[in-house]
C-alpha positions, 0 to 999 in steps of 0.5 A, spaced: 238 201 847 245 197 849 245 194 842 245 201 839 250 204 844 254 198 843 253 199 835 255 207 835 262 205 838 264 201 833 262 205 828 266 211 832 272 206 833 272 205 825 272 211 824 279 213 828 283 207 825 282 209 818 287 214 817 286 221 816 285 225 810 292 229 808 293 237 809 291 241 803 297 244 801 295 252 801 301 254 797 299 251 791 295 257 790 295 264 790 291 269 790 291 275 784 292 279 790 297 276 792 302 276 786 300 283 786 303 284 791 309 280 789 309 281 783 315 285 783 319 280 787 327 278 784 325 270 786 318 271 782 317 268 775 310 268 773 310 264 767 304 265 761 303 259 758 299 258 751 297 254 745 298 260 741 303 265 742 298 270 740 295 269 746 301 272 750 301 278 745 294 280 747 295 281 753 300 279 760 300 280 767 306 285 767 312 282 768 311 275 765 314 269 760 311 266 755 311 257 756 309 254 750 305 249 750 309 245 744 316 246 748 314 241 754 310 236 750 311 231 744 308 226 741 312 220 742 310 213 739 303 216 736 302 219 743 300 225 744 302 230 750 309 226 752 313 229 756 319 231 752 326 228 754 329 231 760 335 236 757 329 239 752 325 241 758 331 244 764 333 248 758 326 252 756 325 253 763 332 255 763 331 261 759 325 263 761 329 265 768 327 259 772 332 256 778 332 251 783 330 256 788 325 260 784 317 262 786 314 260 780 307 262 779 304 259 772 297 262 768 294 262 762 291 256 758 288 252 765 289 245 762 297 247 759 299 251 765 296 245 770 301 241 765 307 245 766 304 244 773 305 237 772 312 238 768 316 241 773 314 236 779 317 231 774 322 235 774 323 236 781 321 243 782 319 245 790 316 251 789 310 252 784 304 255 784 297 255 780 294 263 779 287 261 782 282 265 777 288 267 772 288 272 767 280 273 767 281 274 774 286 279 775 283 282 768 275 282 772 279 286 778 283 291 773 289 290 774 294 292 770 295 289 763 302 289 759 303 286 751 310 288 753 315 281 752 320 283 759 327 281 758 330 275 762 336 272 765 337 266 763 338 261 770 341 255 772 336 250 773 339 242 774 332 238 775 331 232 780 326 228 776 321 224 779 320 218 774 315 214 779 310 220 778 310 218 770 305 210 769 306 206 764 302 203 760 304 196 763 303 199 770 296 201 769 295 195 767 296 192 774 293 197 778 286 196 774 286 189 776 288 191 783 283 197 783 277 192 781 279 186 784 283 187 791 278 188 796 282 195 800 288 195 794 289 202 796 288 204 790 283 208 786 284 211 778 280 217 776 278 218 770 278 225 768 275 226 761 268 230 760 263 224 763 260 222 755 266 220 754 267 216 760 261 212 758 264 211 751 268 207 754 274 207 761 279 204 764 276 198 768 275 200 775 277 208 773 272 213 777 269 219 773 271 226 776 271 231 770 277 236 771 271 242 770 268 240 776 274 242 781 271 249 779 266 254 780 264 261 775 262 262 769 266 267 766 272 267 772 272 260 774 276 259 780 278 252 785 272 249 789 272 249 797 278 243 799 271 240 802 267 240 796 273 238 792 275 232 797 267 230 796 268 229 788 274 225 790 270 220 795 276 223 800 281 217 800 284 216 807 292 217 806 297 211 803 292 211 798 295 210 790 292 215 786 292 214 779 289 221 774 289 221 767 285 222 761 284 222 753 292 224 753 294 226 759 292 234 759 285 233 762 289 229 768 295 234 769 289 238 773 286 232 776 294 232 778 294 238 781 288 238 784 290 231 788 297 235 789 293 242 792 288 236 797 295 233 800 296 227 796 302 224 793 298 222 785 301 220 780 298 220 772 298 216 767 301 221 761 298 216 756 292 215 758 286 213 755 288 215 748 295 209 748 290 204 754 285 204 747 291 202 741 293 195 745 289 190 743 289 185 749 287 190 755 279 191 756 275 198 755 268 198 761 262 202 758 
């Protein structure tokens, strides 16, 4: 009896000593009902993020401005989907009426929108959110859709770059070694590609969390509840350095967003496995 009570007390003490999971950042998600009620506010900038203009022209949320994926990524040294130069990004968002104080709401191609979220974080924009359920949920609720392109007044946007959000290959090498070899290293790496890609080869010490597992629903896909998302990532304690990657830095953007939503301060390996696998001196685990 004494041993059982003592063991229980030790377990409770150990649990109490562990840092609690951070508080979810619920402001990073808005509902279709919320957006419908705030759509006409002058400080709201709704961006329809797409890979092709035809997607936007087929119908979009009234007043939404088109942000093409190609305007925020570039191929660099053979690596696809790298961040464009900050000056180019500044001009792009200014032309869409995004100021430092604008409340930016993103939707459209979910991965492209997630990449836009990461890009705005990198630029230091502090007031960005994703539309849960996107245009599919908006349409399913019979809300109005437009084919008109709004006239946009150019804004002033002064980036406050956050370069620490972007993990380089050299840094990833160190983090991979630490995560796999140092006890309680405080580092967790997440491969957000489909499970079969992970099984075919991944960065050592990385865990598989396919980005599609963040969502529930079929025709209308919405973010899973916070507790389910935490379980996917193993509820790492606050203070853990979390890094997402994929093949070229797009799928990883959704992992980055979800971890931000859960209250963490993640990083992203922008070059991802595409860049890692080209380096002959870097190990690949299967």
